[in-house]
CHARMM-style PDB file with segment names, atoms N, HN, CA, C and O in Angstrom:
ATOM      1  N   MET     1    -163.475  54.010  27.303  1.00  0.00      PROA
ATOM      2  CA  MET     1    -162.272  54.253  28.076  1.00  0.00      PROA
ATOM      3  C   MET     1    -162.326  55.633  28.726  1.00  0.00      PROA
ATOM      4  O   MET     1    -161.714  55.843  29.774  1.00  0.00      PROA
ATOM      5  N   ARG     2    -163.038  56.563  28.131  1.00  0.00      PROA
ATOM      6  HN  ARG     2    -163.535  56.392  27.280  1.00  0.00      PROA
ATOM      7  CA  ARG     2    -163.112  57.905  28.698  1.00  0.00      PROA
ATOM      8  C   ARG     2    -163.756  57.857  30.081  1.00  0.00      PROA
ATOM      9  O   ARG     2    -163.321  58.563  30.991  1.00  0.00      PROA
ATOM     10  N   ILE     3    -164.793  57.025  30.245  1.00  0.00      PROA
ATOM     11  HN  ILE     3    -165.146  56.451  29.505  1.00  0.00      PROA
ATOM     12  CA  ILE     3    -165.426  56.893  31.556  1.00  0.00      PROA
ATOM     13  C   ILE     3    -164.417  56.363  32.567  1.00  0.00      PROA
ATOM     14  O   ILE     3    -164.342  56.849  33.695  1.00  0.00      PROA
ATOM     15  N   GLY     4    -163.646  55.366  32.155  1.00  0.00      PROA
ATOM     16  HN  GLY     4    -163.708  54.972  31.238  1.00  0.00      PROA
ATOM     17  CA  GLY     4    -162.627  54.812  33.035  1.00  0.00      PROA
ATOM     18  C   GLY     4    -161.606  55.849  33.452  1.00  0.00      PROA
ATOM     19  O   GLY     4    -161.176  55.874  34.605  1.00  0.00      PROA
ATOM     20  N   ARG     5    -161.214  56.707  32.519  1.00  0.00      PROA
ATOM     21  HN  ARG     5    -161.563  56.687  31.582  1.00  0.00      PROA
ATOM     22  CA  ARG     5    -160.240  57.757  32.832  1.00  0.00      PROA
ATOM     23  C   ARG     5    -160.816  58.770  33.810  1.00  0.00      PROA
ATOM     24  O   ARG     5    -160.111  59.251  34.697  1.00  0.00      PROA
ATOM     25  N   VAL     6    -162.087  59.094  33.653  1.00  0.00      PROA
ATOM     26  HN  VAL     6    -162.660  58.704  32.932  1.00  0.00      PROA
ATOM     27  CA  VAL     6    -162.731  60.041  34.571  1.00  0.00      PROA
ATOM     28  C   VAL     6    -162.730  59.475  35.983  1.00  0.00      PROA
ATOM     29  O   VAL     6    -162.386  60.179  36.932  1.00  0.00      PROA
ATOM     30  N   PHE     7    -163.112  58.203  36.132  1.00  0.00      PROA
ATOM     31  HN  PHE     7    -163.391  57.631  35.360  1.00  0.00      PROA
ATOM     32  CA  PHE     7    -163.094  57.576  37.449  1.00  0.00      PROA
ATOM     33  C   PHE     7    -161.676  57.519  38.002  1.00  0.00      PROA
ATOM     34  O   PHE     7    -161.457  57.718  39.197  1.00  0.00      PROA
ATOM     35  N   GLN     8    -160.727  57.247  37.133  1.00  0.00      PROA
ATOM     36  HN  GLN     8    -160.906  57.085  36.162  1.00  0.00      PROA
ATOM     37  CA  GLN     8    -159.332  57.168  37.561  1.00  0.00      PROA
ATOM     38  C   GLN     8    -158.858  58.513  38.094  1.00  0.00      PROA
ATOM     39  O   GLN     8    -158.116  58.557  39.075  1.00  0.00      PROA
ATOM     40  N   GLU     9    -159.266  59.594  37.475  1.00  0.00      PROA
ATOM     41  HN  GLU     9    -159.868  59.558  36.678  1.00  0.00      PROA
ATOM     42  CA  GLU     9    -158.869  60.930  37.921  1.00  0.00      PROA
ATOM     43  C   GLU     9    -159.529  61.296  39.246  1.00  0.00      PROA
ATOM     44  O   GLU     9    -158.921  61.968  40.079  1.00  0.00      PROA
ATOM     45  N   GLN    10    -160.764  60.858  39.440  1.00  0.00      PROA
ATOM     46  HN  GLN    10    -161.257  60.312  38.763  1.00  0.00      PROA
ATOM     47  CA  GLN    10    -161.520  61.238  40.624  1.00  0.00      PROA
ATOM     48  C   GLN    10    -161.302  60.309  41.816  1.00  0.00      PROA
ATOM     49  O   GLN    10    -161.505  60.711  42.961  1.00  0.00      PROA
ATOM     50  N   HSD    11    -160.893  59.081  41.554  1.00  0.00      PROA
ATOM     51  HN  HSD    11    -160.728  58.754  40.623  1.00  0.00      PROA
ATOM     52  CA  HSD    11    -160.760  58.094  42.627  1.00  0.00      PROA
ATOM     53  C   HSD    11    -159.418  57.376  42.489  1.00  0.00      PROA
ATOM     54  O   HSD    11    -159.134  56.754  41.466  1.00  0.00      PROA
ATOM     55  N   HSD    12    -158.616  57.471  43.515  1.00  0.00      PROA
ATOM     56  HN  HSD    12    -158.846  57.977  44.346  1.00  0.00      PROA
ATOM     57  CA  HSD    12    -157.277  56.887  43.458  1.00  0.00      PROA
ATOM     58  C   HSD    12    -157.292  55.370  43.329  1.00  0.00      PROA
ATOM     59  O   HSD    12    -156.312  54.784  42.868  1.00  0.00      PROA
ATOM     60  N   TRP    13    -158.386  54.722  43.729  1.00  0.00      PROA
ATOM     61  HN  TRP    13    -159.182  55.198  44.104  1.00  0.00      PROA
ATOM     62  CA  TRP    13    -158.439  53.260  43.724  1.00  0.00      PROA
ATOM     63  C   TRP    13    -158.651  52.665  42.348  1.00  0.00      PROA
ATOM     64  O   TRP    13    -158.480  51.459  42.168  1.00  0.00      PROA
ATOM     65  N   VAL    14    -159.021  53.483  41.369  1.00  0.00      PROA
ATOM     66  HN  VAL    14    -159.161  54.462  41.515  1.00  0.00      PROA
ATOM     67  CA  VAL    14    -159.259  52.957  40.026  1.00  0.00      PROA
ATOM     68  C   VAL    14    -157.923  52.508  39.439  1.00  0.00      PROA
ATOM     69  O   VAL    14    -156.913  53.204  39.538  1.00  0.00      PROA
ATOM     70  N   GLN    15    -157.948  51.353  38.840  1.00  0.00      PROA
ATOM     71  HN  GLN    15    -158.769  50.788  38.760  1.00  0.00      PROA
ATOM     72  CA  GLN    15    -156.739  50.776  38.274  1.00  0.00      PROA
ATOM     73  C   GLN    15    -156.279  51.556  37.041  1.00  0.00      PROA
ATOM     74  O   GLN    15    -156.980  52.434  36.538  1.00  0.00      PROA
ATOM     75  N   SER    16    -155.110  51.214  36.583  1.00  0.00      PROA
ATOM     76  HN  SER    16    -154.541  50.500  36.992  1.00  0.00      PROA
ATOM     77  CA  SER    16    -154.516  51.892  35.442  1.00  0.00      PROA
ATOM     78  C   SER    16    -155.304  51.632  34.156  1.00  0.00      PROA
ATOM     79  O   SER    16    -156.149  50.739  34.090  1.00  0.00      PROA
ATOM     80  N   GLU    17    -155.005  52.427  33.154  1.00  0.00      PROA
ATOM     81  HN  GLU    17    -154.318  53.152  33.207  1.00  0.00      PROA
ATOM     82  CA  GLU    17    -155.635  52.230  31.852  1.00  0.00      PROA
ATOM     83  C   GLU    17    -155.304  50.848  31.300  1.00  0.00      PROA
ATOM     84  O   GLU    17    -156.135  50.226  30.638  1.00  0.00      PROA
ATOM     85  N   ALA    18    -154.091  50.369  31.570  1.00  0.00      PROA
ATOM     86  HN  ALA    18    -153.416  50.874  32.107  1.00  0.00      PROA
ATOM     87  CA  ALA    18    -153.705  49.023  31.114  1.00  0.00      PROA
ATOM     88  C   ALA    18    -154.616  47.971  31.742  1.00  0.00      PROA
ATOM     89  O   ALA    18    -155.014  47.014  31.077  1.00  0.00      PROA
ATOM     90  N   HSD    19    -154.947  48.147  33.022  1.00  0.00      PROA
ATOM     91  HN  HSD    19    -154.624  48.924  33.562  1.00  0.00      PROA
ATOM     92  CA  HSD    19    -155.858  47.218  33.702  1.00  0.00      PROA
ATOM     93  C   HSD    19    -157.230  47.248  33.035  1.00  0.00      PROA
ATOM     94  O   HSD    19    -157.833  46.203  32.793  1.00  0.00      PROA
ATOM     95  N   LEU    20    -157.720  48.449  32.740  1.00  0.00      PROA
ATOM     96  HN  LEU    20    -157.230  49.299  32.937  1.00  0.00      PROA
ATOM     97  CA  LEU    20    -159.044  48.571  32.122  1.00  0.00      PROA
ATOM     98  C   LEU    20    -159.064  47.935  30.733  1.00  0.00      PROA
ATOM     99  O   LEU    20    -160.067  47.337  30.343  1.00  0.00      PROA
ATOM    100  N   LEU    21    -157.972  48.059  29.988  1.00  0.00      PROA
ATOM    101  HN  LEU    21    -157.158  48.546  30.305  1.00  0.00      PROA
ATOM    102  CA  LEU    21    -157.884  47.417  28.676  1.00  0.00      PROA
ATOM    103  C   LEU    21    -157.870  45.896  28.805  1.00  0.00      PROA
ATOM    104  O   LEU    21    -158.488  45.195  28.004  1.00  0.00      PROA
ATOM    105  N   ARG    22    -157.152  45.382  29.829  1.00  0.00      PROA
ATOM    106  HN  ARG    22    -156.650  45.951  30.480  1.00  0.00      PROA
ATOM    107  CA  ARG    22    -157.151  43.931  30.059  1.00  0.00      PROA
ATOM    108  C   ARG    22    -158.550  43.442  30.401  1.00  0.00      PROA
ATOM    109  O   ARG    22    -158.989  42.401  29.912  1.00  0.00      PROA
ATOM    110  N   VAL    23    -159.250  44.200  31.245  1.00  0.00      PROA
ATOM    111  HN  VAL    23    -158.894  45.046  31.642  1.00  0.00      PROA
ATOM    112  CA  VAL    23    -160.616  43.840  31.615  1.00  0.00      PROA
ATOM    113  C   VAL    23    -161.499  43.813  30.368  1.00  0.00      PROA
ATOM    114  O   VAL    23    -162.294  42.891  30.189  1.00  0.00      PROA
ATOM    115  N   GLN    24    -161.363  44.810  29.516  1.00  0.00      PROA
ATOM    116  HN  GLN    24    -160.717  45.559  29.661  1.00  0.00      PROA
ATOM    117  CA  GLN    24    -162.160  44.833  28.286  1.00  0.00      PROA
ATOM    118  C   GLN    24    -161.833  43.647  27.389  1.00  0.00      PROA
ATOM    119  O   GLN    24    -162.736  43.025  26.831  1.00  0.00      PROA
ATOM    120  N   ASN    25    -160.567  43.335  27.247  1.00  0.00      PROA
ATOM    121  HN  ASN    25    -159.833  43.841  27.700  1.00  0.00      PROA
ATOM    122  CA  ASN    25    -160.179  42.201  26.391  1.00  0.00      PROA
ATOM    123  C   ASN    25    -160.713  40.884  26.938  1.00  0.00      PROA
ATOM    124  O   ASN    25    -161.224  40.058  26.182  1.00  0.00      PROA
ATOM    125  N   LEU    26    -160.596  40.685  28.246  1.00  0.00      PROA
ATOM    126  HN  LEU    26    -160.181  41.356  28.860  1.00  0.00      PROA
ATOM    127  CA  LEU    26    -161.119  39.452  28.851  1.00  0.00      PROA
ATOM    128  C   LEU    26    -162.641  39.391  28.738  1.00  0.00      PROA
ATOM    129  O   LEU    26    -163.209  38.331  28.473  1.00  0.00      PROA
ATOM    130  N   THR    27    -163.288  40.519  28.939  1.00  0.00      PROA
ATOM    131  HN  THR    27    -162.827  41.380  29.155  1.00  0.00      PROA
ATOM    132  CA  THR    27    -164.745  40.574  28.806  1.00  0.00      PROA
ATOM    133  C   THR    27    -165.161  40.214  27.391  1.00  0.00      PROA
ATOM    134  O   THR    27    -166.121  39.470  27.192  1.00  0.00      PROA
ATOM    135  N   LYS    28    -164.443  40.737  26.412  1.00  0.00      PROA
ATOM    136  HN  LYS    28    -163.662  41.341  26.574  1.00  0.00      PROA
ATOM    137  CA  LYS    28    -164.757  40.431  25.015  1.00  0.00      PROA
ATOM    138  C   LYS    28    -164.646  38.932  24.749  1.00  0.00      PROA
ATOM    139  O   LYS    28    -165.523  38.337  24.124  1.00  0.00      PROA
ATOM    140  N   GLN    29    -163.567  38.332  25.226  1.00  0.00      PROA
ATOM    141  HN  GLN    29    -162.854  38.815  25.734  1.00  0.00      PROA
ATOM    142  CA  GLN    29    -163.379  36.899  25.032  1.00  0.00      PROA
ATOM    143  C   GLN    29    -164.503  36.098  25.693  1.00  0.00      PROA
ATOM    144  O   GLN    29    -165.042  35.161  25.105  1.00  0.00      PROA
ATOM    145  N   LEU    30    -164.845  36.483  26.925  1.00  0.00      PROA
ATOM    146  HN  LEU    30    -164.407  37.245  27.403  1.00  0.00      PROA
ATOM    147  CA  LEU    30    -165.902  35.775  27.649  1.00  0.00      PROA
ATOM    148  C   LEU    30    -167.258  35.914  26.970  1.00  0.00      PROA
ATOM    149  O   LEU    30    -168.006  34.942  26.862  1.00  0.00      PROA
ATOM    150  N   VAL    31    -167.572  37.115  26.517  1.00  0.00      PROA
ATOM    151  HN  VAL    31    -166.965  37.905  26.605  1.00  0.00      PROA
ATOM    152  CA  VAL    31    -168.858  37.351  25.864  1.00  0.00      PROA
ATOM    153  C   VAL    31    -168.965  36.543  24.569  1.00  0.00      PROA
ATOM    154  O   VAL    31    -170.013  35.964  24.283  1.00  0.00      PROA
ATOM    155  N   ILE    32    -167.905  36.504  23.804  1.00  0.00      PROA
ATOM    156  HN  ILE    32    -167.054  36.974  24.037  1.00  0.00      PROA
ATOM    157  CA  ILE    32    -167.914  35.749  22.544  1.00  0.00      PROA
ATOM    158  C   ILE    32    -168.122  34.266  22.820  1.00  0.00      PROA
ATOM    159  O   ILE    32    -168.962  33.626  22.187  1.00  0.00      PROA
ATOM    160  N   VAL    33    -167.361  33.718  23.760  1.00  0.00      PROA
ATOM    161  HN  VAL    33    -166.679  34.237  24.275  1.00  0.00      PROA
ATOM    162  CA  VAL    33    -167.473  32.288  24.076  1.00  0.00      PROA
ATOM    163  C   VAL    33    -168.846  31.970  24.661  1.00  0.00      PROA
ATOM    164  O   VAL    33    -169.472  30.985  24.270  1.00  0.00      PROA
ATOM    165  N   HSD    34    -169.314  32.793  25.589  1.00  0.00      PROA
ATOM    166  HN  HSD    34    -168.805  33.593  25.906  1.00  0.00      PROA
ATOM    167  CA  HSD    34    -170.612  32.547  26.217  1.00  0.00      PROA
ATOM    168  C   HSD    34    -171.740  32.645  25.188  1.00  0.00      PROA
ATOM    169  O   HSD    34    -172.659  31.826  25.196  1.00  0.00      PROA
ATOM    170  N   ASN    35    -171.673  33.626  24.318  1.00  0.00      PROA
ATOM    171  HN  ASN    35    -170.926  34.291  24.312  1.00  0.00      PROA
ATOM    172  CA  ASN    35    -172.670  33.789  23.272  1.00  0.00      PROA
ATOM    173  C   ASN    35    -172.731  32.550  22.379  1.00  0.00      PROA
ATOM    174  O   ASN    35    -173.811  32.054  22.058  1.00  0.00      PROA
ATOM    175  N   ARG    36    -171.565  32.063  21.986  1.00  0.00      PROA
ATOM    176  HN  ARG    36    -170.688  32.465  22.247  1.00  0.00      PROA
ATOM    177  CA  ARG    36    -171.490  30.888  21.117  1.00  0.00      PROA
ATOM    178  C   ARG    36    -171.949  29.638  21.856  1.00  0.00      PROA
ATOM    179  O   ARG    36    -172.757  28.862  21.345  1.00  0.00      PROA
ATOM    180  N   ARG    37    -171.425  29.451  23.064  1.00  0.00      PROA
ATOM    181  HN  ARG    37    -170.769  30.081  23.479  1.00  0.00      PROA
ATOM    182  CA  ARG    37    -171.701  28.238  23.834  1.00  0.00      PROA
ATOM    183  C   ARG    37    -173.186  28.104  24.181  1.00  0.00      PROA
ATOM    184  O   ARG    37    -173.752  27.014  24.104  1.00  0.00      PROA
ATOM    185  N   CYS    38    -173.797  29.199  24.555  1.00  0.00      PROA
ATOM    186  HN  CYS    38    -173.337  30.085  24.618  1.00  0.00      PROA
ATOM    187  CA  CYS    38    -175.212  29.173  24.966  1.00  0.00      PROA
ATOM    188  C   CYS    38    -176.160  29.491  23.812  1.00  0.00      PROA
ATOM    189  O   CYS    38    -177.376  29.547  23.997  1.00  0.00      PROA
ATOM    190  N   GLN    39    -175.597  29.699  22.617  1.00  0.00      PROA
ATOM    191  HN  GLN    39    -174.609  29.654  22.466  1.00  0.00      PROA
ATOM    192  CA  GLN    39    -176.389  30.004  21.428  1.00  0.00      PROA
ATOM    193  C   GLN    39    -177.369  31.153  21.684  1.00  0.00      PROA
ATOM    194  O   GLN    39    -178.559  31.057  21.384  1.00  0.00      PROA
ATOM    195  N   LEU    40    -176.836  32.240  22.248  1.00  0.00      PROA
ATOM    196  HN  LEU    40    -175.870  32.318  22.492  1.00  0.00      PROA
ATOM    197  CA  LEU    40    -177.665  33.388  22.605  1.00  0.00      PROA
ATOM    198  C   LEU    40    -178.007  34.274  21.416  1.00  0.00      PROA
ATOM    199  O   LEU    40    -178.993  35.010  21.445  1.00  0.00      PROA
ATOM    200  N   GLU    41    -177.197  34.201  20.379  1.00  0.00      PROA
ATOM    201  HN  GLU    41    -176.395  33.603  20.356  1.00  0.00      PROA
ATOM    202  CA  GLU    41    -177.381  35.022  19.187  1.00  0.00      PROA
ATOM    203  C   GLU    41    -177.406  36.527  19.504  1.00  0.00      PROA
ATOM    204  O   GLU    41    -178.209  37.276  18.949  1.00  0.00      PROA
ATOM    205  N   LEU    42    -176.515  36.948  20.402  1.00  0.00      PROA
ATOM    206  HN  LEU    42    -175.862  36.339  20.852  1.00  0.00      PROA
ATOM    207  CA  LEU    42    -176.398  38.366  20.730  1.00  0.00      PROA
ATOM    208  C   LEU    42    -175.807  39.110  19.538  1.00  0.00      PROA
ATOM    209  O   LEU    42    -174.924  38.597  18.851  1.00  0.00      PROA
ATOM    210  N   SER    43    -176.289  40.296  19.305  1.00  0.00      PROA
ATOM    211  HN  SER    43    -177.006  40.713  19.864  1.00  0.00      PROA
ATOM    212  CA  SER    43    -175.742  41.096  18.205  1.00  0.00      PROA
ATOM    213  C   SER    43    -174.347  41.606  18.579  1.00  0.00      PROA
ATOM    214  O   SER    43    -174.001  41.714  19.755  1.00  0.00      PROA
ATOM    215  N   LYS    44    -173.570  41.911  17.560  1.00  0.00      PROA
ATOM    216  HN  LYS    44    -173.852  41.823  16.605  1.00  0.00      PROA
ATOM    217  CA  LYS    44    -172.231  42.470  17.810  1.00  0.00      PROA
ATOM    218  C   LYS    44    -172.337  43.782  18.576  1.00  0.00      PROA
ATOM    219  O   LYS    44    -171.514  44.069  19.445  1.00  0.00      PROA
ATOM    220  N   SER    45    -173.345  44.570  18.253  1.00  0.00      PROA
ATOM    221  HN  SER    45    -174.014  44.337  17.547  1.00  0.00      PROA
ATOM    222  CA  SER    45    -173.551  45.844  18.934  1.00  0.00      PROA
ATOM    223  C   SER    45    -173.794  45.624  20.431  1.00  0.00      PROA
ATOM    224  O   SER    45    -173.214  46.318  21.265  1.00  0.00      PROA
ATOM    225  N   TYR    46    -174.639  44.673  20.760  1.00  0.00      PROA
ATOM    226  HN  TYR    46    -175.111  44.109  20.082  1.00  0.00      PROA
ATOM    227  CA  TYR    46    -174.943  44.382  22.165  1.00  0.00      PROA
ATOM    228  C   TYR    46    -173.693  43.887  22.894  1.00  0.00      PROA
ATOM    229  O   TYR    46    -173.424  44.293  24.025  1.00  0.00      PROA
ATOM    230  N   MET    47    -172.936  43.007  22.237  1.00  0.00      PROA
ATOM    231  HN  MET    47    -173.155  42.677  21.319  1.00  0.00      PROA
ATOM    232  CA  MET    47    -171.709  42.501  22.850  1.00  0.00      PROA
ATOM    233  C   MET    47    -170.705  43.634  23.062  1.00  0.00      PROA
ATOM    234  O   MET    47    -169.999  43.660  24.069  1.00  0.00      PROA
ATOM    235  N   ASN    48    -170.642  44.567  22.116  1.00  0.00      PROA
ATOM    236  HN  ASN    48    -171.216  44.546  21.297  1.00  0.00      PROA
ATOM    237  CA  ASN    48    -169.740  45.715  22.271  1.00  0.00      PROA
ATOM    238  C   ASN    48    -170.150  46.588  23.447  1.00  0.00      PROA
ATOM    239  O   ASN    48    -169.293  47.128  24.146  1.00  0.00      PROA
ATOM    240  N   HSD    49    -171.454  46.733  23.673  1.00  0.00      PROA
ATOM    241  HN  HSD    49    -172.150  46.295  23.105  1.00  0.00      PROA
ATOM    242  CA  HSD    49    -171.930  47.498  24.830  1.00  0.00      PROA
ATOM    243  C   HSD    49    -171.452  46.845  26.127  1.00  0.00      PROA
ATOM    244  O   HSD    49    -171.027  47.536  27.053  1.00  0.00      PROA
ATOM    245  N   ILE    50    -171.520  45.540  26.190  1.00  0.00      PROA
ATOM    246  HN  ILE    50    -171.865  44.978  25.437  1.00  0.00      PROA
ATOM    247  CA  ILE    50    -171.054  44.807  27.378  1.00  0.00      PROA
ATOM    248  C   ILE    50    -169.562  45.049  27.578  1.00  0.00      PROA
ATOM    249  O   ILE    50    -169.119  45.359  28.683  1.00  0.00      PROA
ATOM    250  N   VAL    51    -168.799  44.906  26.513  1.00  0.00      PROA
ATOM    251  HN  VAL    51    -169.159  44.653  25.615  1.00  0.00      PROA
ATOM    252  CA  VAL    51    -167.346  45.085  26.586  1.00  0.00      PROA
ATOM    253  C   VAL    51    -166.996  46.506  27.035  1.00  0.00      PROA
ATOM    254  O   VAL    51    -166.162  46.685  27.923  1.00  0.00      PROA
ATOM    255  N   HSD    52    -167.615  47.494  26.441  1.00  0.00      PROA
ATOM    256  HN  HSD    52    -168.293  47.348  25.721  1.00  0.00      PROA
ATOM    257  CA  HSD    52    -167.306  48.888  26.788  1.00  0.00      PROA
ATOM    258  C   HSD    52    -167.771  49.237  28.199  1.00  0.00      PROA
ATOM    259  O   HSD    52    -167.171  50.087  28.856  1.00  0.00      PROA
ATOM    260  N   SER    53    -168.819  48.597  28.660  1.00  0.00      PROA
ATOM    261  HN  SER    53    -169.307  47.906  28.126  1.00  0.00      PROA
ATOM    262  CA  SER    53    -169.323  48.857  30.015  1.00  0.00      PROA
ATOM    263  C   SER    53    -168.433  48.248  31.095  1.00  0.00      PROA
ATOM    264  O   SER    53    -168.523  48.628  32.263  1.00  0.00      PROA
ATOM    265  N   SER    54    -167.591  47.323  30.716  1.00  0.00      PROA
ATOM    266  HN  SER    54    -167.519  47.014  29.768  1.00  0.00      PROA
ATOM    267  CA  SER    54    -166.753  46.636  31.703  1.00  0.00      PROA
ATOM    268  C   SER    54    -165.766  47.572  32.406  1.00  0.00      PROA
ATOM    269  O   SER    54    -165.248  47.225  33.467  1.00  0.00      PROA
ATOM    270  N   VAL    55    -165.495  48.748  31.838  1.00  0.00      PROA
ATOM    271  HN  VAL    55    -165.916  49.030  30.976  1.00  0.00      PROA
ATOM    272  CA  VAL    55    -164.537  49.666  32.463  1.00  0.00      PROA
ATOM    273  C   VAL    55    -165.037  50.210  33.793  1.00  0.00      PROA
ATOM    274  O   VAL    55    -164.249  50.741  34.575  1.00  0.00      PROA
ATOM    275  N   VAL    56    -166.324  50.089  34.062  1.00  0.00      PROA
ATOM    276  HN  VAL    56    -166.965  49.658  33.426  1.00  0.00      PROA
ATOM    277  CA  VAL    56    -166.861  50.576  35.332  1.00  0.00      PROA
ATOM    278  C   VAL    56    -167.124  49.414  36.297  1.00  0.00      PROA
ATOM    279  O   VAL    56    -167.970  49.524  37.185  1.00  0.00      PROA
ATOM    280  N   HSD    57    -166.407  48.311  36.126  1.00  0.00      PROA
ATOM    281  HN  HSD    57    -165.719  48.221  35.405  1.00  0.00      PROA
ATOM    282  CA  HSD    57    -166.635  47.130  36.960  1.00  0.00      PROA
ATOM    283  C   HSD    57    -166.326  47.369  38.434  1.00  0.00      PROA
ATOM    284  O   HSD    57    -166.831  46.632  39.280  1.00  0.00      PROA
ATOM    285  N   ASP    58    -165.537  48.346  38.765  1.00  0.00      PROA
ATOM    286  HN  ASP    58    -165.127  48.945  38.078  1.00  0.00      PROA
ATOM    287  CA  ASP    58    -165.178  48.627  40.163  1.00  0.00      PROA
ATOM    288  C   ASP    58    -165.944  49.814  40.749  1.00  0.00      PROA
ATOM    289  O   ASP    58    -165.552  50.344  41.788  1.00  0.00      PROA
ATOM    290  N   ILE    59    -166.997  50.224  40.118  1.00  0.00      PROA
ATOM    291  HN  ILE    59    -167.316  49.793  39.274  1.00  0.00      PROA
ATOM    292  CA  ILE    59    -167.688  51.449  40.526  1.00  0.00      PROA
ATOM    293  C   ILE    59    -168.186  51.400  41.972  1.00  0.00      PROA
ATOM    294  O   ILE    59    -168.239  52.437  42.632  1.00  0.00      PROA
ATOM    295  N   ARG    60    -168.546  50.239  42.469  1.00  0.00      PROA
ATOM    296  HN  ARG    60    -168.503  49.396  41.932  1.00  0.00      PROA
ATOM    297  CA  ARG    60    -169.046  50.125  43.838  1.00  0.00      PROA
ATOM    298  C   ARG    60    -167.974  50.480  44.862  1.00  0.00      PROA
ATOM    299  O   ARG    60    -168.299  50.830  45.997  1.00  0.00      PROA
ATOM    300  N   LYS    61    -166.717  50.397  44.483  1.00  0.00      PROA
ATOM    301  HN  LYS    61    -166.453  50.113  43.561  1.00  0.00      PROA
ATOM    302  CA  LYS    61    -165.652  50.766  45.410  1.00  0.00      PROA
ATOM    303  C   LYS    61    -165.730  52.237  45.812  1.00  0.00      PROA
ATOM    304  O   LYS    61    -165.150  52.634  46.822  1.00  0.00      PROA
ATOM    305  N   ALA    62    -166.431  53.033  45.042  1.00  0.00      PROA
ATOM    306  HN  ALA    62    -166.902  52.710  44.221  1.00  0.00      PROA
ATOM    307  CA  ALA    62    -166.553  54.456  45.339  1.00  0.00      PROA
ATOM    308  C   ALA    62    -167.267  54.679  46.672  1.00  0.00      PROA
ATOM    309  O   ALA    62    -167.080  55.714  47.312  1.00  0.00      PROA
ATOM    310  N   GLU    63    -168.073  53.723  47.085  1.00  0.00      PROA
ATOM    311  HN  GLU    63    -168.225  52.883  46.565  1.00  0.00      PROA
ATOM    312  CA  GLU    63    -168.838  53.854  48.317  1.00  0.00      PROA
ATOM    313  C   GLU    63    -168.129  53.238  49.527  1.00  0.00      PROA
ATOM    314  O   GLU    63    -168.588  53.393  50.658  1.00  0.00      PROA
ATOM    315  N   ILE    64    -167.029  52.550  49.295  1.00  0.00      PROA
ATOM    316  HN  ILE    64    -166.656  52.424  48.375  1.00  0.00      PROA
ATOM    317  CA  ILE    64    -166.320  51.869  50.372  1.00  0.00      PROA
ATOM    318  C   ILE    64    -165.205  52.783  50.883  1.00  0.00      PROA
ATOM    319  O   ILE    64    -164.405  53.284  50.093  1.00  0.00      PROA
ATOM    320  N   PRO    65    -165.149  53.003  52.199  1.00  0.00      PROA
ATOM    321  CA  PRO    65    -164.104  53.866  52.772  1.00  0.00      PROA
ATOM    322  C   PRO    65    -162.704  53.384  52.411  1.00  0.00      PROA
ATOM    323  O   PRO    65    -162.457  52.182  52.313  1.00  0.00      PROA
ATOM    324  N   GLU    66    -161.799  54.325  52.216  1.00  0.00      PROA
ATOM    325  HN  GLU    66    -162.000  55.301  52.296  1.00  0.00      PROA
ATOM    326  CA  GLU    66    -160.435  54.012  51.807  1.00  0.00      PROA
ATOM    327  C   GLU    66    -159.753  53.041  52.769  1.00  0.00      PROA
ATOM    328  O   GLU    66    -159.000  52.170  52.332  1.00  0.00      PROA
ATOM    329  N   GLY    67    -160.002  53.175  54.056  1.00  0.00      PROA
ATOM    330  HN  GLY    67    -160.613  53.882  54.411  1.00  0.00      PROA
ATOM    331  CA  GLY    67    -159.388  52.295  55.048  1.00  0.00      PROA
ATOM    332  C   GLY    67    -159.729  50.832  54.855  1.00  0.00      PROA
ATOM    333  O   GLY    67    -158.924  49.958  55.177  1.00  0.00      PROA
ATOM    334  N   ILE    68    -160.911  50.558  54.336  1.00  0.00      PROA
ATOM    335  HN  ILE    68    -161.565  51.268  54.074  1.00  0.00      PROA
ATOM    336  CA  ILE    68    -161.319  49.180  54.090  1.00  0.00      PROA
ATOM    337  C   ILE    68    -160.690  48.633  52.815  1.00  0.00      PROA
ATOM    338  O   ILE    68    -160.347  47.453  52.734  1.00  0.00      PROA
ATOM    339  N   LEU    69    -160.541  49.510  51.815  1.00  0.00      PROA
ATOM    340  HN  LEU    69    -160.819  50.469  51.880  1.00  0.00      PROA
ATOM    341  CA  LEU    69    -159.929  49.076  50.574  1.00  0.00      PROA
ATOM    342  C   LEU    69    -158.470  48.745  50.791  1.00  0.00      PROA
ATOM    343  OT1 LEU    69    -157.779  48.356  49.850  1.00  0.00      PROA
TER     344      LEU     69
END
């Protein structure tokens, strides 16, 4: 979440902390279901990395001019 807060401070387009928490929760649910459904046998640690990394899902917006956003 700290990374998300840093982006939020530096870029006005970053969504609220509540949005980032929702993204993390949805990512967690998706990773668990996908892991089970596809029998990937991902470790909990690996799945947690995916969940925590989801806070930077909008990072590409940093390169898009504000007028387009």
